[in-house]
C-alpha positions as CSV (number, residue, x, y, z in Angstrom):
1,M,15.9,16.3,2.3
2,E,13.8,19.1,3.7
3,M,12.2,19.1,6.8
4,N,8.8,20.5,7.8
5,A,7.8,21.3,4.3
6,P,4.2,22.4,3.7
7,Y,2.1,19.9,1.8
8,T,-1.2,21.0,1.0
9,S,-2.6,18.4,-0.7
10,F,-1.9,14.5,-1.0
11,V,-3.8,11.8,-3.5
12,A,-3.1,8.3,-2.8
13,V,-2.8,5.8,-6.2
14,G,-2.3,1.7,-5.7
15,D,-4.8,-1.7,-4.7
16,S,-5.9,-2.9,-1.2
17,F,-2.8,-2.0,0.8
18,T,-3.6,1.5,0.0
19,E,-7.5,1.2,0.7
20,G,-6.7,0.0,4.0
21,M,-7.8,-3.1,4.1
22,S,-7.4,-4.6,7.0
23,D,-7.5,-1.5,8.8
24,L,-11.6,-1.9,9.9
25,L,-13.4,0.8,11.5
26,P,-16.6,0.1,13.2
27,D,-19.1,0.9,10.9
28,G,-17.6,-2.0,8.2
29,S,-15.1,0.5,5.9
30,Y,-11.5,0.6,6.0
31,R,-8.7,3.1,7.3
32,G,-5.7,2.4,6.8
33,W,-2.1,4.2,6.4
34,A,-3.0,6.6,3.6
35,D,-5.7,7.7,5.7
36,L,-4.0,7.9,8.9
37,L,-1.3,9.8,6.8
38,A,-3.9,12.3,5.4
39,A,-5.2,13.0,8.8
40,R,-1.9,14.3,10.4
41,L,-1.1,16.1,7.1
42,A,-4.4,17.7,7.5
43,A,-3.6,18.5,11.4
44,R,-0.5,20.5,10.0
45,E,-2.4,22.3,6.9
46,P,-5.7,24.4,7.1
47,G,-7.6,23.1,3.8
48,F,-5.9,20.1,3.4
49,L,-6.8,18.1,0.3
50,Y,-7.0,14.4,0.1
51,A,-8.1,11.5,-2.8
52,N,-8.0,8.1,-2.3
53,L,-7.9,6.5,-5.9
54,A,-7.0,3.2,-4.5
55,V,-9.2,-0.4,-5.2
56,R,-8.4,-3.4,-3.9
57,G,-6.9,-6.2,-6.3
58,K,-5.9,-3.9,-8.7
59,L,-2.8,-5.0,-10.9
60,I,-0.3,-2.4,-11.9
61,G,-1.4,-2.2,-15.2
62,Q,-5.3,-1.1,-14.3
63,I,-3.5,1.2,-11.9
64,A,-1.2,2.9,-14.5
65,E,-4.0,3.3,-16.8
66,D,-7.3,4.1,-14.7
67,Q,-5.8,5.9,-11.7
68,A,-2.6,7.7,-12.6
69,P,-3.7,10.1,-15.4
70,V,-6.4,11.2,-12.6
71,A,-4.1,11.4,-10.1
72,A,-1.8,13.5,-12.3
73,A,-4.7,15.9,-13.3
74,M,-5.2,16.7,-9.8
75,G,-1.9,18.5,-9.4
76,A,-1.2,17.1,-5.9
77,D,1.7,18.1,-3.5
78,V,2.3,14.6,-2.6
79,V,1.2,11.3,-4.7
80,T,2.3,7.9,-3.2
81,L,1.9,4.8,-5.5
82,V,2.1,1.6,-4.4
83,G,1.3,-1.5,-7.0
84,G,2.7,-3.9,-8.4
85,L,2.8,-6.4,-6.1
86,N,-0.5,-8.3,-7.1
87,D,1.3,-9.1,-10.3
88,T,4.0,-10.7,-8.5
89,L,1.4,-13.1,-6.4
90,R,-0.2,-14.6,-9.5
91,P,0.8,-17.8,-10.7
92,K,2.0,-16.4,-13.8
93,V,3.3,-13.2,-14.4
94,D,5.3,-11.0,-17.2
95,M,7.9,-8.9,-14.6
96,G,8.5,-7.1,-18.2
97,R,5.1,-6.1,-18.4
98,V,5.2,-4.9,-15.1
99,R,8.0,-3.1,-15.4
100,A,6.6,-1.2,-18.3
101,H,3.7,-0.5,-16.7
102,L,5.3,1.1,-13.6
103,E,7.4,3.0,-15.7
104,S,4.6,4.8,-17.5
105,A,3.2,5.7,-13.9
106,V,5.9,6.8,-12.3
107,E,7.0,9.1,-15.6
108,L,3.3,10.3,-15.8
109,L,3.3,11.1,-11.9
110,A,7.0,12.4,-10.8
111,P,6.5,15.9,-13.0
112,S,2.6,16.0,-11.6
113,C,3.6,16.7,-8.2
114,K,6.1,18.3,-5.5
115,Q,7.0,14.6,-4.3
116,L,6.1,11.3,-5.5
117,V,6.5,8.7,-2.9
118,L,7.2,4.9,-4.0
119,M,7.2,1.6,-1.8
120,R,9.2,-1.6,-1.3
121,S,5.9,-3.2,0.5
122,P,5.8,-5.4,3.4
123,G,6.1,-9.2,3.3
124,R,5.0,-11.4,5.7
125,N,7.4,-13.9,6.5
126,G,6.1,-17.8,5.8
127,P,6.7,-20.5,3.3
128,V,3.9,-19.0,0.8
129,M,5.8,-16.0,0.9
130,E,9.0,-17.5,-0.2
131,R,7.6,-18.7,-3.6
132,F,6.7,-15.3,-4.5
133,R,9.9,-13.6,-2.8
134,P,12.4,-13.2,-6.1
135,R,9.6,-11.3,-8.0
136,M,8.8,-9.1,-5.3
137,E,12.5,-8.4,-5.2
138,Q,12.8,-7.9,-8.9
139,L,10.0,-5.6,-8.8
140,F,11.7,-3.7,-5.7
141,A,14.8,-3.6,-8.2
142,T,12.5,-1.6,-10.4
143,I,10.9,0.7,-8.1
144,D,14.8,1.7,-6.8
145,E,15.7,2.4,-10.3
146,L,12.8,4.5,-11.5
147,A,12.8,6.5,-8.1
148,A,16.4,7.2,-8.5
149,R,16.0,8.5,-11.9
150,H,12.8,10.9,-11.2
151,G,13.3,12.0,-8.1
152,A,11.2,9.8,-6.2
153,R,11.3,8.9,-2.3
154,V,11.3,5.2,-1.3
155,V,9.8,3.9,1.9
156,D,11.7,0.7,2.6
157,L,9.1,-1.3,4.2
158,Y,10.7,-4.5,3.0
159,G,13.7,-3.9,4.8
160,A,11.9,-3.8,8.4
161,P,11.8,-7.2,10.0
162,V,9.3,-5.8,12.3
163,L,6.8,-5.6,9.1
164,A,7.8,-9.4,8.5
165,D,6.3,-10.3,11.7
166,P,3.5,-12.8,11.5
167,R,1.9,-10.5,14.1
168,M,1.9,-7.7,11.9
169,W,-0.8,-9.1,9.3
170,D,-4.5,-9.8,9.2
171,V,-6.0,-13.1,9.8
172,D,-6.2,-13.1,5.6
173,R,-2.1,-12.9,5.7
174,L,-2.3,-10.5,2.6
175,H,-3.1,-7.4,4.9
176,L,-1.6,-5.5,7.7
177,T,-3.3,-5.1,11.1
178,P,-4.2,-1.5,12.5
179,E,-0.2,-1.7,14.0
180,G,0.8,-2.5,10.8
181,H,-0.8,0.8,9.2
182,R,-0.3,2.9,11.8
183,R,3.6,2.1,11.6
184,V,3.7,2.4,7.4
185,A,1.8,6.1,7.9
186,E,5.1,7.2,10.3
187,A,7.3,5.9,8.0
188,V,5.8,7.8,5.1
189,W,5.8,10.9,7.7
190,Q,9.0,10.4,8.0
191,T,10.1,10.0,4.1
192,L,8.3,13.2,3.9
193,G,11.0,14.9,6.0
194,L,8.3,15.5,8.8
195,P,9.5,14.8,12.7
196,A,8.8,11.3,14.0
197,E,6.8,10.8,16.6
198,L,7.6,7.3,17.1
199,D,10.5,4.5,15.7
200,W,8.1,2.5,13.7
201,R,11.0,-0.3,13.1
202,T,10.5,-1.1,17.0
203,E,10.4,-5.2,16.6
204,L,7.5,-6.7,18.7
205,P,7.8,-8.1,22.0
206,V,9.5,-11.8,22.3
207,A,6.4,-14.0,22.7
208,D,5.9,-17.6,22.8
209,P,4.7,-19.0,19.2
210,P,1.2,-20.9,19.3
211,G,1.5,-24.6,19.9
212,W,0.7,-27.2,16.9
213,T,-2.8,-27.4,17.6
214,A,-3.3,-24.1,17.3
215,R,-1.5,-23.6,14.3
216,R,-3.3,-26.0,12.6
217,S,-6.6,-24.2,13.3
218,Q,-5.1,-20.8,12.5
219,D,-4.1,-22.4,8.8
220,L,-7.2,-24.5,8.3
221,S,-9.4,-21.2,9.4
222,F,-7.4,-19.2,6.7
223,A,-7.7,-21.9,4.0
224,R,-11.5,-22.1,4.1
225,Q,-11.8,-18.2,4.8
226,H,-9.2,-16.7,2.2
227,L,-7.1,-19.1,0.3
228,L,-9.7,-20.8,-1.3
229,P,-11.9,-18.0,-2.5
230,W,-8.7,-16.1,-3.8
231,I,-7.8,-19.1,-5.4
232,G,-11.1,-18.9,-7.0
233,R,-10.9,-15.9,-8.3
234,R,-7.4,-16.3,-9.8
235,L,-9.0,-19.4,-11.8
236,T,-11.7,-17.6,-12.8
237,G,-10.1,-14.3,-13.4
238,R,-12.1,-12.2,-11.5
239,S,-10.9,-9.9,-8.7
240,S,-12.4,-8.6,-5.3
241,G,-12.2,-4.8,-6.7
242,D,-14.1,-5.9,-9.7
243,G,-16.4,-2.9,-10.3
244,R,-15.5,-1.1,-6.8
245,P,-15.3,2.7,-7.0
246,A,-12.3,3.9,-5.6
247,K,-12.2,4.7,-2.1
248,R,-11.9,8.5,-2.4
249,P,-12.2,9.7,-6.2
250,E,-12.4,13.4,-5.8
251,L,-9.5,15.6,-4.4
252,Q,-11.5,17.3,-1.5
253,P,-11.1,18.9,2.3
254,Y,-9.9,16.2,4.5
255,G,-12.7,16.4,6.9
256,D,-15.7,16.4,4.3
257,A,-17.1,12.9,3.2
258,P,-16.2,11.1,0.0
259,L,-17.7,11.8,-3.0
260,S,-19.1,9.0,-4.9
């Protein structure tokens, strides 16, 4: 792996994880690991260019069809592709179709950039996630296979116990906290062969778990505010990203405001 390689442009492709939920900024927008990574890369290279095509709620077929061709046309040095996890969380999913869409996106993106980066996404510990874990691991096996075939690098977030810690997850139990996003940015940074600034795998200090009453209160709040709306969208075929534009649709200097 080449250390300290110059990267002058970066395009991020994916869903809510790459959009940056739930790393909330004071103005109500989301930052997230991709923005954090772009800021660090921009500090190394004057005129650094950045685009983030991610949209929350997107399935891998939508990412492959709508985002991958746009990203490939940009010809960036680095492209990150994270997708497929939303598919695995659906009540019914054809993993063969997921694989086919992911394969088409990788085949398009890999030759278009200097370095394609894929991810084994983190998975929160808990009983709900256990139901979907076999699908997730099937997805990750596909990612490993495609990376080996096309020379992509894989960031193994799934294999890091710290990112399974419930304290790294927002109250919606689907998205990482700001600290989680900071660690993902560091993980991608190191995967690109850049010098480590911290050990992103360091586990959180041991803490007493919340009591029964606190846990039940958290469960009820989660169900009311997040789980029931999520189920409602699944039953009606809606997505949280319907009608939402890409976060940063143009490849432009990092410091510039996104074009709408």
